[in-house]
Structure formats: C-alpha cells, structure tokens
N, C-alpha and C positions, 0 to 999 in steps of 0.2 A: 353358301347359304343364301338363297334368294331373299332380297329385302332386308337382310341384316338380322341381328339378334334383337328380339323384342324383350328388352330388359324389364320394361314396365309390367308386362303380363307375367313374366317369370317371377318377378318380385311379389306380385299379387298372389300368385299360386303358392309361393313359399310362405308368405305371411298368413294366408288362410290355412295352410297346413299347420303352422304354429298354433293358431287359434284352435284348430281341431285337436291337436295333441294336448293342449292345456285342458280343454273341456273333457276329453276322454279321461284324463287323470282325475278331474273333479268328479266326473260321473262314477269312477271306481272308488275313490277314497274321500270325497268331499273337499271343501275348500280348506287348505292348510293355513294355520296361523291367522294373520290379519288380512289375507288375500281377499279381494272382492273385485268385481268387474263393473264398469260402466260400458254398456254396449249401445252404440247409436246405429240405427239401421233405417233403411228406406221403407216406409210403410206401404208404398205404392209398388214395390217389387212384385212381379206376378206370382212368385212362389211363397211370399210371406203369408202366414196364416195367423190372424188375430181377430178378436171379437169385433163386431161391427161398431160398437160404441167406442172402442179404442181407435179404430181407423178413422172414425168421424172426428174424434178429439185430436188426433195426430195425423192430419192428412198428408204430410210430407215425410217427416222423419220422427223418430221416437227414441228416447234413451231409456234403457232399462238397467236396473241395478240387481246384480246377483251378489247377495251378501248374507244376511241373517236368515231370510225366509225364501226358500225356493224348493220346489218338489219335482219329482219325476223327470229329472234331466235325462234326455235321450239324445245321444250324439250320433250322427251319421256322417258319411263321407261328404255330403253336400250341405249340411247345416245341423241345427239342433232344435229340439223342442224342450220347453220347460214351462212349468206352472209357476206363476208369480202372483203376488198379492197386491192388488190395487185398491187401497182403502177398504180392507176386509172383504174384497171381492176377488177370490182366486180366479185367474184366467190362464188358459193354455195358449202358448204362442209357439209358432214354428218360424225360425229365423234362418234362412239360407245364408251361407257364408258370403255369397256374392251380393247380398243386400247390405252387408255391414259397412258403415262409413267410418266408425272409430271403435277401437277396442282398447280400454284403459284399465290397468290395475294400479290404482294410486298408492297402494300399500308399499310398492317397490318402485314407484315412479317409472312405470313402463307403459308405453302407449303406441298404438299403430293408427294411422289414418289412411284411408283409401280415398283418393281424389279422382274425379272425372273431369276431363277437359274436352270440350267439343272441338273437333278438328276444323280448321279453317279451310274453306273451299276457295281456291284462288279465282275461280270463274264466277263466283257469286259476290256481287257488290253489296247486297243487302245483308245486314247482320242477322244471324239466326236468333230468334227470341229464346230466352232462357227456358230450360226444361220446365214443364208444368205451367207454361205461360197461358194467357187467356185464349189464344187462337189454337187451332188444330192443325197447323201446318206441319209438314214432316220435319223432323229434327236431323241435324248432321250426325254422322256416326260419332260415338263417344269413345274417346281414348282414356284409359285409366292409368294413373301414375300412383306409385306407392310412396309413403313418407312416414318416417317415425315422428310421432306427434309430440309436441312440447306440452308437458303437463300443466304449465302455467295457464293454459287456456281453459282448464277445468277448475282452477282454484277461484274461490269467491273473494 
C-alpha cells in the first residue's frame, strides 16, 4: 500500500457514517427517549447553507441543538438539512458532514470530535498563520484526526 494506511481519514469516514446512521433513524422515527444532539459545525464551510444573519452572528463555528423543536429533517449521504427555531424565528440549515466539528448526545454521554491539524512543511521556516487569520496567504494542507470527545468539556 503506497504511503501506508490513512487511519485518520478512515476513522473520519466511519464517524461520519455513524452520524448519518443516527440521523436516518431520527428522520424515520424521531428522537427516542431523552436523546438530543449538540452539533458544532464550521459556518464557513463552502457547502453549509444558513441564513445570512446566522452566518454574520457566527462567523467561524456554530453549535445547534436538536432536541424539543426541529422540523423537516432530511438526511442525505453528504449531510443533513433541518429547520430549527432561533428565538421564535424558524430557519432552515444544511450541514454537510465534513463541516461538523463535534457531535454530542449528552443523554448517553456520547461524543465525537473532528480535529484538523495543519501539516508542518520542513522547508518553510515561517509559521503558517492560523486558518481565518487576517492575511490572505495560502494555507498549508489540512490533516484531519478523529477523537472521541470528553463530555466534561460541554458541562457548565
């Protein structure tokens, strides 16, 4: 196998498949019991669809809650669309799986985190500014690792 086994990407694909399977079940039968989800995603991802006022308010990432009130959940192979209520203002969102940073179901203490790490270039002595930095210089390729999230980080 040239270059070895890319466990990080394989794990990401498996974790996104798990999220897809969970959401398909919710689409078909609703949220069972006390299950609910906190889903944090990158609002700047090119395939994310959300109202302009939401992208202005959350210019980097946003966490949505699917619990008591959500409508019209449509799950596809690449992501999902759902209508959520933001202060009595229903808004339709489309969230591709590869924009998701965390997926947490606190009712059963389950969580996933998708992390990105910029690869270091040995020939480049200058550090690469963080993504979304003030300059428009090209960014290093992004390597993604997967991690099971600790729920303590979501507790207040």
